[in-house]
C-alpha positions as CSV (number, residue, x, y, z in Angstrom):
1,M,14.9,-22.7,-2.8
2,A,15.3,-21.0,-6.2
3,A,16.2,-17.4,-6.1
4,K,13.6,-16.7,-8.8
5,E,10.8,-18.2,-6.8
6,L,11.8,-16.4,-3.7
7,L,11.6,-13.1,-5.6
8,E,8.2,-13.9,-6.9
9,V,6.6,-14.8,-3.6
10,S,8.2,-11.5,-2.3
11,K,6.1,-9.5,-4.7
12,P,8.9,-7.1,-5.8
13,R,6.6,-4.6,-7.3
14,I,4.8,-4.1,-4.0
15,V,8.2,-4.0,-2.3
16,V,9.4,-1.1,-4.5
17,L,6.2,0.8,-4.1
18,L,6.1,0.6,-0.2
19,V,9.9,1.5,-0.1
20,I,9.2,4.5,-2.3
21,T,6.4,5.6,0.2
22,A,8.8,5.2,3.1
23,V,11.7,6.9,1.6
24,T,9.8,9.9,0.4
25,S,8.0,10.3,3.6
26,M,11.4,10.1,5.5
27,Y,12.9,12.8,3.2
28,A,9.8,14.9,3.5
29,A,9.7,14.6,7.4
30,S,13.3,15.6,7.7
31,K,12.7,18.8,5.7
32,L,9.3,19.7,7.2
33,V,9.6,18.6,10.8
34,G,13.3,17.8,11.3
35,P,16.0,16.8,12.2
36,E,18.2,16.8,9.1
37,L,18.1,13.7,7.1
38,D,20.6,10.9,8.0
39,P,21.8,9.2,4.7
40,I,22.5,6.0,6.8
41,G,19.1,6.2,8.3
42,L,17.7,6.2,4.7
43,L,19.5,3.1,4.0
44,H,18.2,1.4,7.1
45,I,14.5,2.3,6.3
46,I,15.0,0.9,2.8
47,I,16.3,-2.4,4.1
48,A,13.8,-2.8,6.9
49,G,10.9,-1.8,4.7
50,A,11.9,-4.2,1.9
51,L,12.3,-7.0,4.3
52,A,8.9,-6.3,5.9
53,S,7.2,-6.2,2.6
54,A,8.8,-9.3,1.2
55,G,8.2,-11.3,4.3
56,S,4.6,-10.4,4.6
57,S,4.0,-11.0,0.8
58,A,5.5,-14.5,1.2
59,L,3.1,-15.2,4.1
60,N,0.3,-14.1,1.9
61,H,1.4,-16.6,-0.7
62,Y,1.6,-19.3,1.8
63,Y,-1.9,-18.6,3.3
64,D,-3.6,-18.4,0.0
65,R,-2.0,-21.6,-1.4
66,D,-5.5,-23.3,-1.4
67,I,-7.4,-20.6,-3.5
68,D,-4.6,-19.5,-5.8
69,P,-5.1,-22.6,-8.1
70,L,-8.7,-21.6,-8.4
71,M,-7.9,-18.2,-10.0
72,K,-6.5,-17.7,-13.4
73,R,-4.4,-14.7,-12.3
74,T,-2.7,-16.6,-9.4
75,S,-2.7,-20.2,-10.6
76,A,0.8,-19.9,-12.0
77,R,2.3,-18.7,-8.7
78,P,5.3,-20.6,-7.3
79,I,3.3,-22.7,-4.7
80,P,0.3,-23.8,-6.8
81,S,2.5,-24.4,-9.9
82,G,4.7,-26.8,-7.7
83,K,7.8,-24.6,-8.2
84,I,8.5,-24.3,-4.4
85,K,7.3,-26.1,-1.3
86,A,4.7,-24.3,0.7
87,S,6.6,-25.0,3.9
88,S,9.7,-23.4,2.4
89,V,7.7,-20.2,1.8
90,L,6.4,-20.2,5.3
91,V,9.8,-20.4,6.8
92,Y,11.2,-17.7,4.4
93,G,8.2,-15.4,5.1
94,L,8.4,-15.8,8.9
95,A,12.2,-15.4,8.9
96,V,12.3,-12.3,6.7
97,S,9.4,-10.7,8.6
98,I,11.0,-11.2,11.9
99,A,14.3,-10.0,10.6
100,S,12.7,-6.7,9.3
101,V,11.5,-5.9,12.8
102,V,14.8,-6.9,14.5
103,Y,16.7,-4.9,12.0
104,A,14.5,-1.9,12.5
105,Y,14.8,-2.2,16.3
106,F,18.6,-2.0,16.1
107,T,19.0,0.6,13.4
108,L,15.8,2.9,13.6
109,N,13.8,4.2,16.6
110,W,11.1,2.3,18.3
111,V,8.2,4.2,16.7
112,S,9.4,3.3,13.2
113,T,9.9,-0.2,14.3
114,F,6.3,-0.4,15.7
115,F,4.9,0.9,12.3
116,I,6.9,-1.7,10.5
117,G,5.6,-4.5,12.8
118,L,2.1,-3.0,12.5
119,G,2.3,-3.0,8.7
120,I,3.3,-6.8,8.7
121,F,0.5,-7.5,11.3
122,F,-2.2,-5.7,9.3
123,Y,-1.3,-7.3,5.9
124,V,-0.8,-10.8,7.2
125,I,-3.3,-11.2,10.0
126,I,-6.0,-8.6,9.6
127,Y,-6.3,-8.7,5.8
128,T,-5.0,-12.1,4.6
129,V,-6.1,-14.4,7.4
130,W,-9.1,-12.6,8.9
131,L,-10.9,-10.4,6.5
132,K,-10.0,-11.4,2.9
133,R,-12.3,-14.4,2.8
134,K,-14.9,-13.3,5.2
135,N,-15.8,-9.6,4.8
136,S,-16.3,-7.2,1.9
137,S,-14.5,-4.5,3.8
138,N,-11.4,-6.7,3.6
139,I,-9.3,-4.5,1.4
140,V,-10.6,-1.2,3.0
141,I,-9.3,-2.1,6.4
142,G,-6.3,-4.1,5.1
143,G,-5.2,-0.9,3.3
144,F,-3.7,0.4,6.6
145,A,-0.8,-1.9,5.9
146,G,0.3,0.4,3.2
147,S,-0.1,3.6,5.4
148,A,2.2,1.8,8.0
149,A,5.0,1.9,5.5
150,S,4.8,5.7,5.1
151,M,4.4,6.3,8.8
152,A,7.5,4.1,9.4
153,G,9.5,6.3,7.0
154,W,8.1,9.5,8.4
155,T,9.0,8.5,12.1
156,A,12.4,7.1,11.1
157,A,13.2,10.7,10.4
158,T,11.4,12.4,13.3
159,G,11.6,9.9,16.1
160,F,9.3,10.4,19.1
161,V,7.8,13.9,18.5
162,S,4.4,13.5,20.0
163,P,2.6,11.6,22.7
164,A,1.1,9.5,19.9
165,G,4.5,8.7,18.5
166,I,3.8,10.5,15.2
167,D,3.0,14.1,14.3
168,L,-0.3,15.0,12.8
169,L,1.0,15.7,9.3
170,G,2.9,12.5,9.2
171,F,-0.2,10.5,10.1
172,L,-2.3,12.4,7.4
173,V,0.3,11.8,4.7
174,G,0.4,8.1,5.6
175,F,-3.3,7.9,5.7
176,L,-3.4,8.9,2.0
177,V,-2.5,5.2,1.3
178,F,-5.6,4.0,3.3
179,V,-7.9,6.3,1.4
180,W,-6.6,5.5,-2.0
181,T,-6.5,1.6,-1.6
182,P,-10.2,1.0,-2.1
183,S,-10.4,2.7,-5.4
184,H,-7.3,0.9,-6.6
185,F,-8.1,-2.6,-5.6
186,W,-11.9,-2.5,-6.4
187,C,-10.8,-1.6,-10.0
188,L,-8.8,-4.6,-10.1
189,A,-11.5,-6.7,-8.5
190,M,-13.8,-5.6,-11.2
191,K,-11.3,-6.8,-13.8
192,I,-10.9,-10.2,-12.2
193,R,-14.4,-10.5,-10.7
194,D,-14.9,-14.1,-12.1
195,D,-11.7,-15.2,-10.4
196,Y,-12.8,-14.0,-7.1
197,A,-16.2,-15.5,-7.5
198,E,-14.6,-18.9,-8.4
199,A,-12.5,-18.8,-5.2
200,R,-15.4,-17.5,-3.1
201,V,-13.5,-14.4,-2.0
202,P,-16.1,-11.8,-1.1
203,M,-14.7,-8.8,-3.0
204,L,-17.2,-6.1,-3.7
205,P,-18.0,-6.8,-7.4
206,V,-18.9,-10.5,-6.5
207,L,-21.3,-9.4,-3.8
208,I,-23.1,-6.3,-5.2
209,G,-22.2,-6.3,-8.9
210,M,-20.2,-4.3,-11.3
211,Q,-22.4,-1.2,-11.5
212,K,-22.7,-0.7,-7.8
213,T,-19.1,-1.3,-7.3
214,S,-18.1,1.4,-9.8
215,K,-20.2,3.9,-7.8
216,Y,-18.4,2.9,-4.6
217,I,-15.1,3.5,-6.5
218,L,-16.3,6.9,-7.6
219,V,-17.5,7.9,-4.2
220,N,-14.1,6.8,-2.6
221,T,-12.2,8.9,-5.2
222,A,-14.5,11.8,-4.5
223,I,-13.3,11.5,-0.9
224,L,-9.7,11.0,-1.8
225,L,-9.3,14.1,-3.9
226,P,-10.4,16.7,-1.3
227,Y,-8.6,14.8,1.4
228,S,-5.3,15.0,-0.6
229,L,-5.8,18.7,-1.2
230,M,-6.7,19.4,2.5
231,L,-3.1,18.5,3.4
232,Y,-2.2,22.0,2.2
233,A,-3.8,23.3,5.4
234,F,-1.5,21.1,7.5
235,G,1.8,22.3,6.0
236,L,2.3,21.0,2.6
237,G,2.7,23.6,-0.3
238,I,1.9,24.5,-3.9
239,V,4.0,21.9,-5.6
240,Y,2.3,19.0,-3.7
241,T,-1.1,20.5,-4.1
242,A,-0.9,21.1,-7.8
243,I,0.3,17.5,-8.4
244,A,-2.3,16.1,-6.1
245,A,-5.1,18.0,-7.9
246,A,-3.9,16.9,-11.3
247,S,-3.4,13.2,-10.5
248,G,-6.6,12.9,-8.3
249,G,-8.7,14.8,-10.9
250,L,-7.6,12.4,-13.5
251,M,-8.6,9.4,-11.4
252,L,-12.0,11.1,-10.7
253,V,-12.6,11.5,-14.4
254,Y,-11.9,7.8,-15.1
255,H,-13.9,6.6,-12.2
256,Y,-16.9,8.7,-13.4
257,K,-16.5,7.1,-16.8
258,L,-16.3,3.7,-15.1
259,T,-19.8,4.2,-13.7
260,K,-21.1,4.7,-17.3
261,N,-19.2,1.7,-18.6
262,P,-18.8,-0.7,-15.6
263,T,-17.1,-3.5,-17.5
264,S,-14.1,-5.5,-16.9
265,E,-12.2,-4.0,-19.7
266,F,-12.8,-0.4,-18.7
267,A,-12.2,-1.3,-15.1
268,W,-8.7,-2.4,-16.3
269,K,-8.1,1.0,-17.9
270,A,-9.1,2.8,-14.7
271,Y,-6.8,0.5,-12.7
272,K,-3.9,1.6,-14.8
273,V,-4.8,5.2,-14.2
274,T,-5.2,4.5,-10.4
275,A,-2.0,2.3,-9.9
276,P,0.6,5.1,-10.5
277,Y,-1.1,7.5,-8.1
278,L,0.6,6.5,-5.0
279,T,4.0,6.8,-6.4
280,I,3.2,10.2,-8.0
281,I,1.6,11.6,-4.9
282,F,4.5,10.5,-2.5
283,V,7.2,11.9,-5.0
284,A,5.0,15.0,-4.9
285,V,5.3,15.1,-1.0
286,A,9.1,14.9,-1.4
287,L,9.3,17.5,-4.1
288,D,7.2,19.8,-2.0
289,A,9.4,19.4,0.9
290,A,12.5,20.2,-1.3
291,F,10.7,23.2,-2.9
292,P,8.4,24.6,-0.1
293,F,6.3,27.3,-1.9
294,R,3.1,28.4,-0.3
295,F,0.7,31.3,-0.8
């Protein structure tokens, strides 16, 4: 198997994004909850998180090998283009996914290992296999896979700190990913609506049209913004709140404009505004933990 093709089926951009959420969450948890950050533990969460994301992404490529050729955006992927055998991607995806959980089990605590496994399960089984082709809520529910990465990072620092395995602030920070996901992916779905229609994937714009989808995006962002600001009441500070207000406010403006111009072209602009939000908000969480100012 060529390294280039393996890298592509691993979806490196998603790997980097999820590792950022895990690392910043781990750092913030060590500052806000304790104990002190272990640099070796930070390396372990990077490795386990990267393996989990790469493995589950490869399994997503394998499962979608029948519909990828139908969509312009995915037709050049390694499997449909014939650059790599589907069976090879399956073996790679399974091996790397299993390796991530085993690695986490021996290097992190069981709570963090649980969330790493849960993230793989949600992305591969709940989203890819069960919901993506059957239900318009596919990306909404599947978005919890991203939350699991943050929660894995948080609990890698805190360990077992509550009967639920994760403290309330750690859960709420991780849940930011879940709340953000619909706005992000519905913008993308509006951009490539025709692709999804061709492949008969029931994304929201295919089922209810562009105008109604833009309104759903606006509503979701109108929920995301106050939710993000609410975290101040649970222990985050001014640095985080200011960045959350600015970045969430910008998203809200663009998604309001999208309702006035619900086209594929403007949806792409809105997507480009929405995409960096997750990185910005989790870096804000880490910065806030480093510089904890409150009124």
